[in-house]
OpenMM code with the backbone's topology and positions (N, CA, C; nanometers):
from openmm import Vec3, app, unit

residues = "MET ALA LEU ILE ALA ALA VAL SER THR ALA VAL PHE ALA GLN GLN ARG ALA SER ALA ARG ASP SER GLU ARG LYS SER ASP ALA ALA ALA SER ILE ARG LEU PRO SER ASP PHE VAL GLY CYS TRP LYS GLY THR ILE GLN GLY ASP ALA PHE THR PRO ALA THR PRO GLY ASN THR ILE SER LYS ASP PRO THR THR TYR GLU LEU CYS TYR ARG ALA ASP ALA ASP GLY ASN TYR ARG LEU ASP LEU LEU LYS LEU VAL ILE GLY ALA THR VAL THR ARG PRO GLU ARG PHE ASP SER GLN VAL LEU ALA ALA ASP TYR ARG THR GLY THR ALA GLU ILE ARG SER HIS LEU VAL LEU ILE GLN THR ARG TYR VAL LEU TRP ALA VAL PRO ILE HIS PHE HIS VAL ASP VAL ALA ALA VAL GLU ASP CYS ARG LEU ARG ASN ARG ALA VAL ILE PHE MET ARG GLY THR GLN LEU ILE ALA VAL ASP GLY LYS LYS TYR GLY GLU GLN THR PHE HIS ALA ASP PHE ARG ARG VAL SER LEU SER SER VAL SER GLU ARG".split()
positions = [
    Vec3(1.4304, 1.4888, -0.8497),
    Vec3(1.4029, 1.4107, -0.7170),
    Vec3(1.3042, 1.3146, -0.7661),
    Vec3(1.3460, 1.1941, -0.8004),
    Vec3(1.2538, 1.0816, -0.8424),
    Vec3(1.2070, 1.0199, -0.7051),
    Vec3(1.0990, 0.9755, -0.7160),
    Vec3(1.0215, 0.9203, -0.6105),
    Vec3(0.9737, 0.7874, -0.6327),
    Vec3(0.9875, 0.6970, -0.5503),
    Vec3(0.9338, 0.5542, -0.5694),
    Vec3(0.8398, 0.5411, -0.4668),
    Vec3(0.7161, 0.5041, -0.5139),
    Vec3(0.6147, 0.4674, -0.4121),
    Vec3(0.5157, 0.3838, -0.4722),
    Vec3(0.4379, 0.2995, -0.3959),
    Vec3(0.3314, 0.2311, -0.4523),
    Vec3(0.2212, 0.1837, -0.3713),
    Vec3(0.1303, 0.2658, -0.3450),
    Vec3(0.0055, 0.2257, -0.2768),
    Vec3(-0.0952, 0.3330, -0.2919),
    Vec3(-0.2295, 0.3817, -0.2762),
    Vec3(-0.3291, 0.4674, -0.3493),
    Vec3(-0.3967, 0.5773, -0.2891),
    Vec3(-0.5147, 0.6318, -0.3345),
    Vec3(-0.5851, 0.7625, -0.3288),
    Vec3(-0.6610, 0.7927, -0.2086),
    Vec3(-0.6758, 0.9019, -0.1746),
    Vec3(-0.7830, 0.9327, -0.1013),
    Vec3(-0.7517, 1.0440, -0.0006),
    Vec3(-0.6397, 1.0900, 0.0128),
    Vec3(-0.6493, 1.1424, 0.1553),
    Vec3(-0.5470, 1.2393, 0.2227),
    Vec3(-0.5116, 1.3350, 0.1797),
    Vec3(-0.4634, 1.4300, 0.2737),
    Vec3(-0.5676, 1.5109, 0.3330),
    Vec3(-0.6446, 1.5794, 0.2541),
    Vec3(-0.7760, 1.6384, 0.2985),
    Vec3(-0.8611, 1.5338, 0.3783),
    Vec3(-0.8686, 1.4029, 0.3128),
    Vec3(-0.9437, 1.3065, 0.3769),
    Vec3(-0.8855, 1.2545, 0.5093),
    Vec3(-0.7514, 1.2590, 0.5103),
    Vec3(-0.7024, 1.2283, 0.6446),
    Vec3(-0.7505, 1.3041, 0.7538),
    Vec3(-0.7662, 1.4401, 0.7363),
    Vec3(-0.8238, 1.5300, 0.8428),
    Vec3(-0.9675, 1.4785, 0.8729),
    Vec3(-1.0524, 1.4606, 0.7713),
    Vec3(-1.1881, 1.4275, 0.7884),
    Vec3(-1.1925, 1.2811, 0.8434),
    Vec3(-1.0973, 1.2086, 0.7922),
    Vec3(-1.0999, 1.0599, 0.8587),
    Vec3(-1.0588, 1.0623, 0.9976),
    Vec3(-0.9676, 1.1430, 1.0417),
    Vec3(-0.9200, 1.1487, 1.1776),
    Vec3(-1.0459, 1.1878, 1.2618),
    Vec3(-1.1308, 1.2721, 1.2196),
    Vec3(-1.2473, 1.3064, 1.3067),
    Vec3(-1.3439, 1.1867, 1.3200),
    Vec3(-1.3780, 1.1240, 1.2137),
    Vec3(-1.4707, 1.0101, 1.2291),
    Vec3(-1.4071, 0.8699, 1.2459),
    Vec3(-1.2730, 0.8653, 1.2458),
    Vec3(-1.2128, 0.7355, 1.2380),
    Vec3(-1.2449, 0.6565, 1.3654),
    Vec3(-1.2633, 0.7150, 1.4851),
    Vec3(-1.2904, 0.6370, 1.6037),
    Vec3(-1.4321, 0.5737, 1.5736),
    Vec3(-1.5275, 0.6433, 1.5133),
    Vec3(-1.6586, 0.5990, 1.4982),
    Vec3(-1.6634, 0.4843, 1.4066),
    Vec3(-1.5813, 0.5049, 1.2880),
    Vec3(-1.5700, 0.4028, 1.1818),
    Vec3(-1.4910, 0.2817, 1.1974),
    Vec3(-1.3872, 0.3076, 1.2722),
    Vec3(-1.2750, 0.1979, 1.2914),
    Vec3(-1.3317, 0.0786, 1.3622),
    Vec3(-1.4296, 0.0910, 1.4580),
    Vec3(-1.4903, -0.0268, 1.5148),
    Vec3(-1.5615, -0.1004, 1.4115),
    Vec3(-1.6505, -0.0340, 1.3306),
    Vec3(-1.7300, -0.1027, 1.2296),
    Vec3(-1.6431, -0.1553, 1.1198),
    Vec3(-1.5367, -0.0924, 1.0735),
    Vec3(-1.4518, -0.1240, 0.9656),
    Vec3(-1.3644, -0.2460, 1.0182),
    Vec3(-1.3285, -0.2411, 1.1485),
    Vec3(-1.2461, -0.3487, 1.1999),
    Vec3(-1.3117, -0.4818, 1.1947),
    Vec3(-1.4641, -0.4788, 1.1991),
    Vec3(-1.5259, -0.6048, 1.1917),
    Vec3(-1.5421, -0.6494, 1.0415),
    Vec3(-1.5167, -0.5689, 0.9469),
    Vec3(-1.5209, -0.6266, 0.8124),
    Vec3(-1.3911, -0.7031, 0.7824),
    Vec3(-1.4294, -0.8343, 0.7356),
    Vec3(-1.3344, -0.9158, 0.6959),
    Vec3(-1.3241, -0.9452, 0.5415),
    Vec3(-1.2126, -0.9707, 0.4980),
    Vec3(-1.1946, -1.0140, 0.3487),
    Vec3(-1.2544, -1.1419, 0.3422),
    Vec3(-1.2940, -1.1853, 0.2162),
    Vec3(-1.3534, -1.3209, 0.1874),
    Vec3(-1.2308, -1.4202, 0.2310),
    Vec3(-1.2726, -1.5393, 0.2718),
    Vec3(-1.1822, -1.6195, 0.3260),
    Vec3(-1.0631, -1.6600, 0.2117),
    Vec3(-1.0963, -1.6571, 0.0806),
    Vec3(-0.9859, -1.6792, -0.0090),
    Vec3(-0.8795, -1.5764, -0.0133),
    Vec3(-0.8946, -1.4776, 0.0579),
    Vec3(-0.7904, -1.3719, 0.0715),
    Vec3(-0.6967, -1.4062, 0.1784),
    Vec3(-0.7320, -1.4961, 0.2596),
    Vec3(-0.6348, -1.5302, 0.3804),
    Vec3(-0.5185, -1.6125, 0.3163),
    Vec3(-0.3942, -1.5575, 0.3646),
    Vec3(-0.2758, -1.6153, 0.3155),
    Vec3(-0.1760, -1.4994, 0.2877),
    Vec3(-0.0637, -1.5454, 0.2209),
    Vec3(0.0391, -1.4440, 0.1729),
    Vec3(0.0469, -1.4367, 0.0333),
    Vec3(0.0701, -1.3070, -0.0030),
    Vec3(0.0702, -1.2653, -0.1338),
    Vec3(0.1911, -1.1777, -0.1818),
    Vec3(0.2325, -1.1905, -0.3107),
    Vec3(0.3446, -1.1162, -0.3608),
    Vec3(0.3048, -1.0479, -0.4881),
    Vec3(0.3296, -0.9279, -0.5077),
    Vec3(0.2964, -0.8639, -0.6272),
    Vec3(0.3756, -0.7330, -0.6549),
    Vec3(0.4117, -0.7055, -0.7809),
    Vec3(0.4819, -0.5795, -0.8214),
    Vec3(0.3962, -0.4955, -0.8924),
    Vec3(0.3890, -0.3742, -0.8334),
    Vec3(0.3030, -0.2665, -0.8704),
    Vec3(0.3417, -0.2150, -1.0089),
    Vec3(0.2510, -0.1986, -1.0896),
    Vec3(0.2709, -0.1204, -1.2140),
    Vec3(0.2125, 0.0078, -1.2033),
    Vec3(0.2896, 0.1079, -1.2177),
    Vec3(0.2269, 0.2555, -1.2080),
    Vec3(0.1600, 0.2950, -1.3441),
    Vec3(0.0585, 0.3456, -1.3327),
    Vec3(-0.0032, 0.3920, -1.4577),
    Vec3(0.0077, 0.5438, -1.4766),
    Vec3(-0.0934, 0.6233, -1.4547),
    Vec3(-0.0814, 0.7719, -1.4733),
    Vec3(-0.0376, 0.8377, -1.3435),
    Vec3(0.0566, 0.9337, -1.3668),
    Vec3(0.1066, 1.0109, -1.2411),
    Vec3(0.0689, 1.1555, -1.2676),
    Vec3(0.0042, 1.2178, -1.1754),
    Vec3(-0.0235, 1.3601, -1.1816),
    Vec3(0.0400, 1.4535, -1.0736),
    Vec3(0.1430, 1.5112, -1.1093),
    Vec3(0.2182, 1.5812, -1.0176),
    Vec3(0.1550, 1.6904, -0.9470),
    Vec3(0.1699, 1.7162, -0.8180),
    Vec3(0.0994, 1.8238, -0.7490),
    Vec3(0.1720, 1.9588, -0.7828),
    Vec3(0.3053, 1.9508, -0.8319),
    Vec3(0.3733, 2.0750, -0.8683),
    Vec3(0.4450, 2.0319, -0.9937),
    Vec3(0.4415, 2.1279, -1.0969),
    Vec3(0.5242, 2.0943, -1.2144),
    Vec3(0.6592, 2.0616, -1.1812),
    Vec3(0.7155, 1.9473, -1.2488),
    Vec3(0.8550, 1.9164, -1.2172),
    Vec3(0.8677, 1.7961, -1.1319),
    Vec3(0.7595, 1.7627, -1.0439),
    Vec3(0.7577, 1.6427, -0.9639),
    Vec3(0.7567, 1.5105, -1.0660),
    Vec3(0.8396, 1.4147, -1.0376),
    Vec3(0.8448, 1.3011, -1.1144),
    Vec3(0.8195, 1.1724, -1.0273),
    Vec3(0.8079, 1.0611, -1.0965),
    Vec3(0.8059, 0.9443, -1.0200),
    Vec3(0.8996, 0.8353, -1.0828),
    Vec3(0.9504, 0.7628, -1.0098),
    Vec3(1.0642, 0.6651, -1.0660),
    Vec3(0.9727, 0.5484, -1.1265),
    Vec3(1.0474, 0.5015, -1.2305),
    Vec3(0.9892, 0.3800, -1.3114),
    Vec3(1.0265, 0.2537, -1.2532),
    Vec3(1.1063, 0.2490, -1.1375),
    Vec3(1.1489, 0.1395, -1.0818),
    Vec3(1.0344, 0.0559, -1.0225),
    Vec3(1.0365, -0.0821, -1.0437),
    Vec3(0.9354, -0.1655, -0.9892),
    Vec3(0.9353, -0.1761, -0.8427),
    Vec3(0.8088, -0.1708, -0.7737),
    Vec3(0.7991, -0.1714, -0.6292),
    Vec3(0.7102, -0.3120, -0.5982),
    Vec3(0.7719, -0.3971, -0.5314),
    Vec3(0.7216, -0.5234, -0.4996),
    Vec3(0.6798, -0.5361, -0.3563),
    Vec3(0.5675, -0.5788, -0.3237),
    Vec3(0.5039, -0.5975, -0.1966),
    Vec3(0.4890, -0.7394, -0.1620),
    Vec3(0.5220, -0.7728, -0.0368),
    Vec3(0.4850, -0.9077, 0.0140),
    Vec3(0.4024, -0.8917, 0.1412),
    Vec3(0.2782, -0.9363, 0.1161),
    Vec3(0.1754, -0.9124, 0.2289),
    Vec3(0.1201, -1.0379, 0.2778),
    Vec3(0.0676, -1.0407, 0.3926),
    Vec3(-0.0083, -1.1566, 0.4570),
    Vec3(-0.1262, -1.1055, 0.5201),
    Vec3(-0.2315, -1.1682, 0.4839),
    Vec3(-0.3738, -1.1402, 0.5377),
    Vec3(-0.3981, -1.2642, 0.6373),
    Vec3(-0.4002, -1.2385, 0.7652),
    Vec3(-0.4161, -1.3511, 0.8649),
    Vec3(-0.4624, -1.3027, 0.9985),
    Vec3(-0.4947, -1.4078, 1.0876),
    Vec3(-0.5534, -1.3738, 1.2147),
    Vec3(-0.4336, -1.3446, 1.3011),
    Vec3(-0.4479, -1.2493, 1.3901),
    Vec3(-0.3536, -1.2232, 1.5064),
    Vec3(-0.3725, -1.3081, 1.6256),
    Vec3(-0.3056, -1.2842, 1.7303),
    Vec3(-0.3221, -1.3610, 1.8447),
    Vec3(-0.4669, -1.3593, 1.9071),
    Vec3(-0.5337, -1.2452, 1.8828),
    Vec3(-0.6680, -1.2086, 1.9347),
    Vec3(-0.7766, -1.2709, 1.8529),
    Vec3(-0.7357, -1.3297, 1.7312),
    Vec3(-0.8334, -1.3688, 1.6374),
    Vec3(-0.8925, -1.2665, 1.5388),
    Vec3(-0.8262, -1.1454, 1.5491),
    Vec3(-0.8741, -1.0304, 1.4607),
    Vec3(-0.7755, -1.0528, 1.3304),
    Vec3(-0.8450, -1.0339, 1.2200),
    Vec3(-0.7689, -1.0391, 1.0965),
    Vec3(-0.7127, -0.8999, 1.0550),
    Vec3(-0.5874, -0.9250, 0.9966),
    Vec3(-0.5192, -0.7993, 0.9630),
    Vec3(-0.4261, -0.8184, 0.8227),
    Vec3(-0.3945, -0.7222, 0.7623),
    Vec3(-0.3156, -0.7310, 0.6522),
    Vec3(-0.1787, -0.6729, 0.7047),
    Vec3(-0.0737, -0.7512, 0.6848),
    Vec3(0.0732, -0.7071, 0.7247),
    Vec3(0.1553, -0.6979, 0.6069),
    Vec3(0.2264, -0.5974, 0.6059),
    Vec3(0.3399, -0.5781, 0.5072),
    Vec3(0.4569, -0.6430, 0.5536),
    Vec3(0.5081, -0.7439, 0.4941),
    Vec3(0.6134, -0.8219, 0.5377),
    Vec3(0.7430, -0.7754, 0.4703),
    Vec3(0.7347, -0.7294, 0.3535),
    Vec3(0.8644, -0.6926, 0.2783),
    Vec3(0.8253, -0.6005, 0.1612),
    Vec3(0.9054, -0.4986, 0.1379),
    Vec3(0.8723, -0.3887, 0.0549),
    Vec3(1.0147, -0.3813, -0.0263),
    Vec3(1.0225, -0.4024, -0.1591),
    Vec3(1.1381, -0.3927, -0.2359),
    Vec3(1.1074, -0.2900, -0.3544),
    Vec3(1.1944, -0.1843, -0.3452),
    Vec3(1.1792, -0.0732, -0.4424),
    Vec3(1.2991, -0.0727, -0.5282),
    Vec3(1.2788, -0.1051, -0.6681),
    Vec3(1.4042, -0.1273, -0.7471),
    Vec3(1.4626, -0.2587, -0.6990),
    Vec3(1.5787, -0.2450, -0.6624),
    Vec3(1.6578, -0.3733, -0.6124),
    Vec3(1.6866, -0.3495, -0.4561),
    Vec3(1.6248, -0.2486, -0.3936),
    Vec3(1.6612, -0.2175, -0.2555),
    Vec3(1.5359, -0.2636, -0.1635),
    Vec3(1.5752, -0.3413, -0.0687),
    Vec3(1.4611, -0.3683, 0.0490),
    Vec3(1.4558, -0.2543, 0.1199),
    Vec3(1.3229, -0.2067, 0.1387),
    Vec3(1.2855, -0.0824, 0.2215),
    Vec3(1.2194, -0.1156, 0.3386),
    Vec3(1.2521, -0.0666, 0.4514),
    Vec3(1.1939, -0.0906, 0.5837),
    Vec3(1.0879, 0.0183, 0.6076),
    Vec3(0.9606, 0.0081, 0.5856),
    Vec3(0.8678, 0.1148, 0.6304),
    Vec3(0.8773, 0.1315, 0.7695),
    Vec3(0.8495, 0.2684, 0.7999),
    Vec3(0.8283, 0.3086, 0.9376),
    Vec3(0.6944, 0.2683, 0.9834),
    Vec3(0.6004, 0.2543, 0.8932),
    Vec3(0.4622, 0.2351, 0.9419),
    Vec3(0.3698, 0.1762, 0.8173),
    Vec3(0.2865, 0.0805, 0.8469),
    Vec3(0.1937, 0.0366, 0.7436),
    Vec3(0.0706, 0.0036, 0.8203),
    Vec3(-0.0366, 0.0696, 0.7792),
    Vec3(-0.1635, 0.0289, 0.8304),
    Vec3(-0.2645, 0.0112, 0.7103),
    Vec3(-0.3659, -0.0829, 0.7391),
    Vec3(-0.4553, -0.0970, 0.6408),
    Vec3(-0.6037, -0.1286, 0.7063),
    Vec3(-0.7050, -0.1036, 0.6299),
    Vec3(-0.8407, -0.1212, 0.6815),
    Vec3(-0.9220, -0.1683, 0.5608),
    Vec3(-1.0020, -0.2793, 0.5905),
    Vec3(-1.0948, -0.3209, 0.4999),
    Vec3(-1.2203, -0.2181, 0.5076),
    Vec3(-1.2504, -0.1622, 0.3957),
    Vec3(-1.3625, -0.0685, 0.3859),
    Vec3(-1.4952, -0.1338, 0.3393),
    Vec3(-1.4816, -0.2373, 0.2474),
    Vec3(-1.5925, -0.3130, 0.2120),
    Vec3(-1.5413, -0.4435, 0.1582),
    Vec3(-1.6206, -0.5462, 0.1741),
    Vec3(-1.6073, -0.6810, 0.1152),
    Vec3(-1.7278, -0.7497, 0.0539),
    Vec3(-1.7170, -0.8253, -0.0556),
    Vec3(-1.8314, -0.9047, -0.1045),
    Vec3(-1.7888, -1.0498, -0.1248),
    Vec3(-1.8521, -1.1260, -0.0270),
    Vec3(-1.7994, -1.2586, -0.0299),
    Vec3(-1.8483, -1.3425, -0.1541),
    Vec3(-1.9613, -1.3003, -0.2111),
    Vec3(-2.0208, -1.3649, -0.3245),
    Vec3(-1.9250, -1.3274, -0.4474),
    Vec3(-1.8796, -1.2068, -0.4692),
    Vec3(-1.8117, -1.1905, -0.5896),
    Vec3(-1.6505, -1.1827, -0.5697),
    Vec3(-1.6149, -1.2081, -0.4449),
    Vec3(-1.4705, -1.2106, -0.4180),
    Vec3(-1.4058, -1.0822, -0.4380),
    Vec3(-1.4789, -0.9766, -0.4094),
    Vec3(-1.4094, -0.8374, -0.4217),
    Vec3(-1.3899, -0.7634, -0.2925),
    Vec3(-1.3152, -0.6626, -0.2798),
    Vec3(-1.2983, -0.5941, -0.1541),
    Vec3(-1.2334, -0.4499, -0.2026),
    Vec3(-1.2649, -0.3520, -0.1009),
    Vec3(-1.1898, -0.2243, -0.1157),
    Vec3(-1.1102, -0.2070, 0.0289),
    Vec3(-0.9865, -0.1667, 0.0120),
    Vec3(-0.9098, -0.1563, 0.1203),
    Vec3(-0.8429, -0.0242, 0.1223),
    Vec3(-0.8181, 0.0363, 0.2316),
    Vec3(-0.7538, 0.1711, 0.2497),
    Vec3(-0.6096, 0.1308, 0.3158),
    Vec3(-0.5202, 0.1732, 0.2722),
    Vec3(-0.3792, 0.1583, 0.3216),
    Vec3(-0.2992, 0.3004, 0.3483),
    Vec3(-0.2112, 0.2813, 0.4347),
    Vec3(-0.1250, 0.4020, 0.4617),
    Vec3(0.0122, 0.3569, 0.4904),
    Vec3(0.1060, 0.4000, 0.4186),
    Vec3(0.2465, 0.3598, 0.4159),
    Vec3(0.3301, 0.4825, 0.4502),
    Vec3(0.4183, 0.4605, 0.5404),
    Vec3(0.5198, 0.5720, 0.5727),
    Vec3(0.6479, 0.5057, 0.5770),
    Vec3(0.7573, 0.5764, 0.5021),
    Vec3(0.8810, 0.5410, 0.4815),
    Vec3(0.9887, 0.6436, 0.4601),
    Vec3(1.1159, 0.6217, 0.4832),
    Vec3(1.2146, 0.7143, 0.4615),
    Vec3(1.2837, 0.6690, 0.3256),
    Vec3(1.3093, 0.7511, 0.2316),
    Vec3(1.3807, 0.7119, 0.1182),
    Vec3(1.5089, 0.8041, 0.1133),
    Vec3(1.6168, 0.7367, 0.0618),
    Vec3(1.7469, 0.8057, 0.0602),
    Vec3(1.7926, 0.8239, -0.0818),
    Vec3(1.8398, 0.9312, -0.1211),
    Vec3(1.9056, 0.9663, -0.2558),
    Vec3(2.0357, 1.0028, -0.2073),
    Vec3(2.1310, 0.9944, -0.3041),
    Vec3(2.2725, 1.0281, -0.2746),
    Vec3(2.3136, 1.1432, -0.3766),
    Vec3(2.3809, 1.2389, -0.3380),
    Vec3(2.4312, 1.3540, -0.4168),
    Vec3(2.5799, 1.3148, -0.4393),
    Vec3(2.6231, 1.3021, -0.5526),
    Vec3(2.7623, 1.2735, -0.5905),
    Vec3(2.7943, 1.1479, -0.5224),
    Vec3(2.7001, 1.0482, -0.5117),
    Vec3(2.7272, 0.9072, -0.4709),
    Vec3(2.7754, 0.9066, -0.3086),
    Vec3(2.7847, 1.0138, -0.2460),
    Vec3(2.8477, 1.0158, -0.1190),
    Vec3(2.7593, 1.0845, -0.0139),
    Vec3(2.6901, 1.1804, -0.0460),
    Vec3(2.6158, 1.2689, 0.0513),
    Vec3(2.4675, 1.2216, 0.0502),
    Vec3(2.4208, 1.1614, 0.1591),
    Vec3(2.2760, 1.1113, 0.1578),
    Vec3(2.1862, 1.2221, 0.1967),
    Vec3(2.0589, 1.2105, 0.1226),
    Vec3(1.9607, 1.3067, 0.1453),
    Vec3(1.8375, 1.2237, 0.1736),
    Vec3(1.7732, 1.2344, 0.2885),
    Vec3(1.6571, 1.1535, 0.3262),
    Vec3(1.5293, 1.2325, 0.3019),
    Vec3(1.4269, 1.1467, 0.2526),
    Vec3(1.3011, 1.2042, 0.2296),
    Vec3(1.1925, 1.1155, 0.2959),
    Vec3(1.1186, 1.1831, 0.3710),
    Vec3(1.0046, 1.1384, 0.4437),
    Vec3(0.8845, 1.1195, 0.3468),
    Vec3(0.8483, 0.9932, 0.3116),
    Vec3(0.7483, 0.9668, 0.2143),
    Vec3(0.6129, 0.9085, 0.2749),
    Vec3(0.5047, 0.9728, 0.2478),
    Vec3(0.3862, 0.9267, 0.3104),
    Vec3(0.2819, 0.8852, 0.1885),
    Vec3(0.2283, 0.7668, 0.1850),
    Vec3(0.1425, 0.7220, 0.0798),
    Vec3(0.0196, 0.6725, 0.1349),
    Vec3(-0.1000, 0.7304, 0.0777),
    Vec3(-0.2223, 0.6849, 0.1152),
    Vec3(-0.2948, 0.6307, 0.0170),
    Vec3(-0.3458, 0.5031, 0.0216),
    Vec3(-0.3888, 0.4397, -0.0992),
    Vec3(-0.5358, 0.3861, -0.0666),
    Vec3(-0.6213, 0.3781, -0.1695),
    Vec3(-0.7390, 0.2941, -0.1718),
    Vec3(-0.7266, 0.1967, -0.2837),
    Vec3(-0.7470, 0.0653, -0.2489),
    Vec3(-0.7281, -0.0362, -0.3347),
    Vec3(-0.8608, -0.1105, -0.3662),
    Vec3(-0.8878, -0.1369, -0.4963),
    Vec3(-0.9979, -0.2231, -0.5274),
    Vec3(-0.9381, -0.3611, -0.5702),
    Vec3(-0.9829, -0.4700, -0.4875),
    Vec3(-0.9214, -0.5934, -0.5131),
    Vec3(-1.0305, -0.6969, -0.5619),
    Vec3(-0.9830, -0.7921, -0.6411),
    Vec3(-1.0695, -0.8904, -0.6966),
    Vec3(-0.9984, -1.0172, -0.7100),
    Vec3(-1.0555, -1.1265, -0.6454),
    Vec3(-0.9832, -1.2541, -0.6841),
    Vec3(-1.0155, -1.3054, -0.8158),
    Vec3(-0.9125, -1.3282, -0.8911),
    Vec3(-0.9136, -1.3881, -1.0300),
    Vec3(-0.9388, -1.5417, -1.0045),
    Vec3(-0.8765, -1.5962, -0.9104),
    Vec3(-0.8820, -1.7337, -0.8809),
    Vec3(-0.8354, -1.7449, -0.7413),
    Vec3(-0.8111, -1.8710, -0.6870),
    Vec3(-0.7589, -1.8880, -0.5444),
    Vec3(-0.6159, -1.8521, -0.5415),
    Vec3(-0.5488, -1.8372, -0.6517),
    Vec3(-0.4069, -1.8034, -0.6463),
    Vec3(-0.3632, -1.6609, -0.6904),
    Vec3(-0.4652, -1.5901, -0.7470),
    Vec3(-0.4308, -1.4568, -0.7858),
    Vec3(-0.5346, -1.3477, -0.7565),
    Vec3(-0.4774, -1.2499, -0.6985),
    Vec3(-0.5606, -1.1254, -0.6589),
    Vec3(-0.5372, -1.0052, -0.7566),
    Vec3(-0.6280, -0.9614, -0.8368),
    Vec3(-0.5979, -0.8387, -0.9085),
    Vec3(-0.6254, -0.7139, -0.8275),
    Vec3(-0.5298, -0.6171, -0.8211),
    Vec3(-0.5488, -0.4991, -0.7446),
    Vec3(-0.5201, -0.3884, -0.8243),
    Vec3(-0.6189, -0.2803, -0.8137),
    Vec3(-0.5802, -0.1563, -0.8775),
    Vec3(-0.6287, -0.0407, -0.7750),
    Vec3(-0.5682, 0.0671, -0.8039),
    Vec3(-0.6169, 0.1764, -0.7048),
    Vec3(-0.5457, 0.3063, -0.7485),
    Vec3(-0.5537, 0.4040, -0.6493),
    Vec3(-0.4887, 0.5269, -0.6692),
    Vec3(-0.4157, 0.5492, -0.5360),
    Vec3(-0.2947, 0.6197, -0.5378),
    Vec3(-0.2202, 0.6479, -0.4204),
    Vec3(-0.1993, 0.8168, -0.4294),
    Vec3(-0.2081, 0.8715, -0.3102),
    Vec3(-0.1766, 1.0115, -0.2870),
    Vec3(-0.0359, 1.0108, -0.2201),
    Vec3(0.0540, 1.0823, -0.2858),
    Vec3(0.1887, 1.0785, -0.2248),
    Vec3(0.2253, 1.2162, -0.1788),
    Vec3(0.2846, 1.2101, -0.0492),
    Vec3(0.3407, 1.3333, 0.0008),
    Vec3(0.4852, 1.3049, 0.0376),
    Vec3(0.5748, 1.4109, 0.0165),
    Vec3(0.7080, 1.4022, 0.0424),
    Vec3(0.7455, 1.5222, 0.1415),
    Vec3(0.8057, 1.4817, 0.2532),
    Vec3(0.8463, 1.5855, 0.3590),
    Vec3(0.7243, 1.6661, 0.3925),
    Vec3(0.6092, 1.5943, 0.3996),
    Vec3(0.4871, 1.6755, 0.4479),
    Vec3(0.4192, 1.7628, 0.3431),
    Vec3(0.4601, 1.7536, 0.2208),
    Vec3(0.3962, 1.8291, 0.1098),
    Vec3(0.3395, 1.7494, -0.0053),
    Vec3(0.2226, 1.7766, -0.0448),
    Vec3(0.1626, 1.6996, -0.1548),
    Vec3(0.2570, 1.6811, -0.2758),
    Vec3(0.2982, 1.5622, -0.3129),
    Vec3(0.3781, 1.5441, -0.4191),
    Vec3(0.3048, 1.5142, -0.5660),
    Vec3(0.2129, 1.4208, -0.5390),
    Vec3(0.1525, 1.3802, -0.6614),
    Vec3(0.0426, 1.2719, -0.6337),
    Vec3(-0.0255, 1.2224, -0.7411),
    Vec3(-0.1249, 1.1189, -0.7337),
    Vec3(-0.0945, 1.0231, -0.8429),
    Vec3(-0.1088, 0.8813, -0.8162),
    Vec3(-0.0643, 0.7917, -0.9176),
    Vec3(-0.1699, 0.6814, -0.9150),
    Vec3(-0.2077, 0.6363, -1.0250),
    Vec3(-0.2969, 0.5079, -1.0316),
    Vec3(-0.2067, 0.3953, -1.0646),
    Vec3(-0.2416, 0.2820, -1.0176),
    Vec3(-0.1640, 0.1645, -1.0334),
    Vec3(-0.2455, 0.0397, -1.0457),
    Vec3(-0.1766, -0.0669, -1.0885),
    Vec3(-0.2476, -0.2097, -1.0911),
    Vec3(-0.1327, -0.3145, -1.0641),
    Vec3(-0.1852, -0.4275, -1.0262),
    Vec3(-0.1041, -0.5335, -1.0060),
    Vec3(-0.1647, -0.6714, -0.9811),
    Vec3(-0.1092, -0.7765, -1.0225),
    Vec3(-0.1604, -0.9051, -0.9892),
    Vec3(-0.0737, -0.9544, -0.8697),
    Vec3(-0.1391, -0.9910, -0.7553),
    Vec3(-0.0719, -1.0556, -0.6424),
    Vec3(-0.0906, -1.1929, -0.6447),
    Vec3(0.0174, -1.2782, -0.6442),
    Vec3(0.0252, -1.4166, -0.6390),
    Vec3(0.0433, -1.4839, -0.4963),
    Vec3(-0.0459, -1.5849, -0.4726),
    Vec3(-0.0398, -1.6560, -0.3492),
    Vec3(0.1098, -1.7141, -0.3342),
    Vec3(0.1689, -1.6894, -0.2147),
    Vec3(0.2962, -1.7512, -0.1801),
    Vec3(0.2878, -1.8261, -0.0488),
    Vec3(0.3719, -1.9099, -0.0156),
    Vec3(0.3773, -1.9813, 0.1096),
    Vec3(0.4498, -1.8809, 0.2192),
    Vec3(0.3866, -1.8924, 0.3320),
    Vec3(0.4542, -1.8168, 0.4478),
    Vec3(0.5959, -1.8382, 0.4645),
    Vec3(0.6537, -1.9480, 0.4362),
    Vec3(0.7835, -1.9751, 0.4587),
    Vec3(0.8720, -1.9078, 0.3573),
    Vec3(0.8160, -1.8729, 0.2327),
    Vec3(0.8944, -1.8055, 0.1273),
    Vec3(0.8817, -1.6567, 0.1408),
    Vec3(0.7977, -1.6007, 0.2256),
    Vec3(0.7962, -1.4707, 0.2474),
    Vec3(0.8721, -1.4128, 0.3769),
    Vec3(0.9494, -1.3176, 0.3460),
    Vec3(1.0550, -1.2824, 0.4627),
    Vec3(0.9835, -1.1879, 0.5666),
    Vec3(0.9839, -1.2392, 0.6877),
    Vec3(0.9270, -1.1592, 0.8020),
    Vec3(1.0215, -1.0489, 0.8355),
    Vec3(0.9626, -0.9366, 0.8732),
    Vec3(1.0438, -0.8246, 0.9150),
    Vec3(1.1170, -0.8325, 1.0328),
] * unit.nanometer
topology = app.Topology()
chain = topology.addChain("A")
for resn in residues:
    res = topology.addResidue(resn, chain)
    for name in ("N", "CA", "C"):
        topology.addAtom(name, app.Element.getBySymbol(name[0]), res)
């Protein structure tokens, strides 16, 4: 059961603790904005580093995972990070949910810490005909650094659960390159 996923650490036990204090923190964290050079659309392919399975035998796919993201203001003037497109291997995947929260930002150094949560359904086929669906939940914490106005270096750790059970933990890194909004596919 190969699993493809790409986003970072922190949180099945942390999700419970976070749920308790999320109301208190969400207002403060919602007010944290990324440095202005982060505003725009970005495309990057995650390179998986180390994978630590929760159970012996769990593996992770080597397929590349490409994200197309935009950090921009919504109609209310609040800034948010939107996942516009996710491609795993050669397959465009439609996430059921993507949430992100800026945990910290340093305008002077062009760095930030972001927590993301991605939920999607992956399908594998038995004998090329029988689909088996897996509910994949990925919680990530990413450290981001602007290399220049056109490239953000991102590294982090993701905690992966499949069908509600801890599957493993993976570290990753990627360069995200600035792209025009017109070249990014809206969902």
